[in-house]
N, C-alpha and C positions, 0 to 999 in steps of 0.2 A: 355839683354840676350847675352851670349857669342857665338862666332862662334862654339865652341864645343857643346853647348846646341842646337844650330840650326842644326848642323850636326846630332845629336842624334834624334832630331825631324824628320828630313828628312828620316833617315834610318828607324825609327820606323813606319812612316805613308805612305811612298811612295807607296809601293805595294798595300795596301788597297785603297788608293786614286786613283791609276791608274785603279784598278778594278771597282770602283764606277764610275769614269769618263768614262770609256770604255762603261759601260752599259748605262749611261746617254747620251752618244754621239751616241747611236745607232750603235755600233760596228765599229766606226771610230777611229782607233788607233791613228792616228796623232792628231786628235782633242782632244782625251783623254790625250795624252802625253803633248800637248801644254797647256791644261787646268790645269793639275797638276803643270807644271812648273810655270805657271802664278800664281797659288795659293801660291806656295812657294816664288815667288818674292814678292807678296803682303804681305805675312807673314813676310819676312825679313824687308820690309819697315815699317810695322806696329810695329814690335818689336823694331825698332830703332827710332821710332818717339815718343818722350816723351809727345807730345801734345795729342796723341790718348789714349783712355781709355785702361786699361790693360785687356788682354784677359786671362780668367782663364783656359779655356779648348781649347788648340790649336788644338787638334785632331778634335773636332767638328767644330771649326772655319774653319780649312783647308778643311774638308769634304764638308761643305756648299759652300765654295768658289770654290773648284774644280768642284763640280757638277754644280753650276751656270755658271761657265766658259764653261764647256762642253756643256751645253744646249745653251748658247749664241753662241758658235763657230760652233755648229753642222750645217751641210748642204753642205759644199763645199769640204770636204776632201775625200780622197780615202778610200773605205771600207777596214777594217782590214781583212787580209787574214790569218786565223789561221794556214793554212798549211805552211806558210813561217815564222812562229814565234813559233817554237816548243820548244824553251828553254827560260825560264824566268830567268833573272839574280838573284840571291838571293833565288831561290827555289831549295835547294839541293836534295830533294827527288823526284825521277822520278815518283813515284806513285801519289804523291800530284800534281805534274805538269799535269799529264795525267787526273786526276780527275778534276782539275780546268779547264782544256781546255774543257772537255766534258760538265761541268756545264755551262761554258761560251757559248758554241755552243747552248745548249738547251735554256738558258736564252735569248740569243740574238735573236734566232729564234722566241721565244714567244713574246719578246718585239717588234720585228719588225712587228709582226702581230697586235699589239695594234694600235689604232688610236692615233694621236699626243697628244691630250689633256689628255686622261687617262694615257699615258706613262709619260707625263710631271708631272702630279699630283703625280703619284707613285714614280717617281725619286726624286722629291723634298721632299716628305713626308718620304719615307723609306730609300732612299740612302743618301740624304743630311741631313735628320733628322729634317726637319722643322715641326713645329706644323701645324695642319689643318688651323688655322687662318693665319699663315705665308704663307702657300701654296696659300690660297685664295687671299691674298694680292698680292703675287708675280704674280699670273695668272690673277688677275683682275676679279675674280668670287666669288660667294657666297660659304660659307663653305659647304652648303648642296650639291652644285654641286661638290665640292672637294670629298665629301663622295661618290657620285655616280660614279665619275671617278675612285676613288680608289677601289671601289667594282668591277668595270669592270676589272681593272688591276689584282686584286687579283684572280678573277675567272680564268683568263688566266695563271697566274703564280703560283697558289697554288701547283701544283706538284713539283715545284722547291724551294719552300719557305724554307724548312728545310735545304737543302743543301746550299742555299745562306746565311742563317743565320750562319751556321757552318763555312763558309768561311769568314765571317765578312763583306760581301758585303752589306747586308741589316740588319737593326736592328729590334729587337722585337718592337711591337707597343708602349708598355709602355716606353721603352727606347728612341724611336725615338722622342717622343714629349717632353721628359724631359729636363730640364735645370739642369746642375750640378755645 
């Protein structure tokens, strides 16, 4: 893959990946930003390693990698202060930016109220797009327990589901588990 192709991939996916990593990191902006950058570093290395299997869907691969990195790095960074980050680079419409900021605030508040394991299950399933079996494997639990955790998270986040889907932060369940 050429540098131009990589640049296009970066421009296409950066904002959505940052949004996903931000939620996965529990509102820790620096963790989210670092996780996304690490995902792109791994992507570049993978693209330029002929020994690695070819990736068919870089968007999904990047999403899973960024969310995993955000979950791994979570814990030591400064909480993201939305009041000091009023402008998003590449979001030209102020109305979109204000709406996105409000959805983030509400989603982060609800996610912060979740216990760690339901939040982790929900992030891996619907933000990273892993299947229930992959979530169970990642968390070292049974698939039935994943379903319980996801049900708990869904109850808390249901009021925001439609807005999060419209913003591309979470996927529809049918889409989340699919391989394409």
